[in-house]
N, C-alpha and C positions, 0 to 999 in steps of 0.2 A: 597550505598547500592540502587540497582536499585528496585523500586516498580512499578507495572503494575495497572493501573485503568482504569475502563470505563470512557471515555469522557462525561464531560458536554458541549454540544454544544453551551451554552450560554458563560458560564464561560472559556470555553476553545477555542472560536472563533479565537481568535487573534493569538494564538500559532499553531492551525491548519493551519491557512492561511499562517503563517511564513513556516511551514514545507512544504505547497504545493508551496511555491515561490521557497524554496529551492531545492526541488526535480525537479522543471521544470529548474532552472538553472543548476543543476548538469546535466541534461538529456542533456541539449543544448550544455553545455560547453563539453561533452565526447561522441559526436556523431561521431567524426571522418569524414570518406568519407560519411557517410549517414546522410541525413539531417533530422534526426527524431525530431530534434528541432523544426521543421516547424508545428509539430500537436499540439505542445502546445501555448497556446496565448501569445502575445507579451504584449498587452495590460492589466494592472493590473486588471481593472475593468470588463474586460472580465472573467479574472481567478477567481477574486470573485465571479461574478454570476456563473460560473462554480460549484465552490467549495460550493455556496449556495445551488444550486440545488441537487447535489452531497449528502450533508449532510441531506437533506429532504428525501431521499429514505426510504420508509419502508423497513425493515430488515437490515440497515446498522448499524454495531457495529465498534465503534472506540476506541481501545486500546491506552493509554496514557504511556509512561515510563517518571517517575520522579526519580532524583537523588537529594537528599537533597532537595525537594521541588521543585525543578528546573524542568520543562518539557524539556526532551532531546531527545523524538522519539515518532513516533505513526505509528499504523496500521490501516488501514480501510479494512473491510471484510462486504460484500454485501452478504446477505442469501436470496438466492431467488430460487424457483424450477427450476431445470435444464431445459433448453428450448427443449432439444430433448426428455425428459423422466421426465415430471412433478411430478412423483412419487419418484426422486431424488431431495433432497434438496442439492443446489451448496453453496459452500462457495469461493465467488470470492473475492481474494485481488484486492482493487481497487488503494491503495497507501500505502507507506511503506517508512518512513523517519526516520533518526536519524541526529540530528546536529552535525557539524563537529568536534566538540570538546566533543562528548558525550562519555562516559565512555565505555572501551573496552566492546564489547558483547553486547551492548544494542539492536543492531537489532536481534541478536541470541535470546535474552531473549523474546523480542517482537514477535516473529515468534513462540517461543515455547509456550507461552503463548496462541496466536493466535490458534496454532495447537491443542492445549488442550480443547479449547472451541469449536473448529469445531467437535472434535471427540465427546464431550461430547452432541452435537446435531446429530450426525450421519450423517455430512454432508460429501461431497466429496469437498475437497479443490482444488483450481484453483489458481494457482501462475503464473502470466504472468511475463516472463523472457524477458525483451527489449533487443535489441541488445546493448543498453547501460548501461544495469545493471550491479552490479558488477559480476566478472566472478565465484566468490565462490557461487552464488545463486542457479545454476544448482545443484552444490554438495550437499547443503544443501536440496534442495528437494528431491536428490536421496536418500538421509539418513533416509528420512521419507516415503519412499517405493512409492514416486510420480514418474511417468514415463513421458517423453515428448510424448504428444499426438496431437500437432497440429504445422503447422508452417505457419504463417498469412503474407499475403502479402497487402500490402497497396500503393495506389497511394498517395504519400505524396503532400501537397500543394504548 
């Protein structure tokens, strides 16, 4: 049975770091013709420093999924005023992962709990769908009445 709880950044630091490493590895492996993996650091020390900075953001909430006291996934949402209309609170999904052997539907359970918490705060959810994201992510967003609003272009390193 999967349970969801708020992360304790000190107690959960190692597993959050492992989740970040796994997320980066998967994006690098599934990039196809697009070299999207180049936006993620190769040096573990750089990744650790980036994650350390991310978890210090005011307004960051990380939810952890556990199965029989084993952490099997997490999702990080940054609550901040929306850049172009500060009267709106945005809930920007920064990261989301599940271990490869996580129980079926772990990511969906995390998503549903994050959406519930976002709605409680009357915030505007923002989910980034990278070219290397699982194909079902767009359908999941559409099921909760989200619409695509942006195509982002980058010059990759």
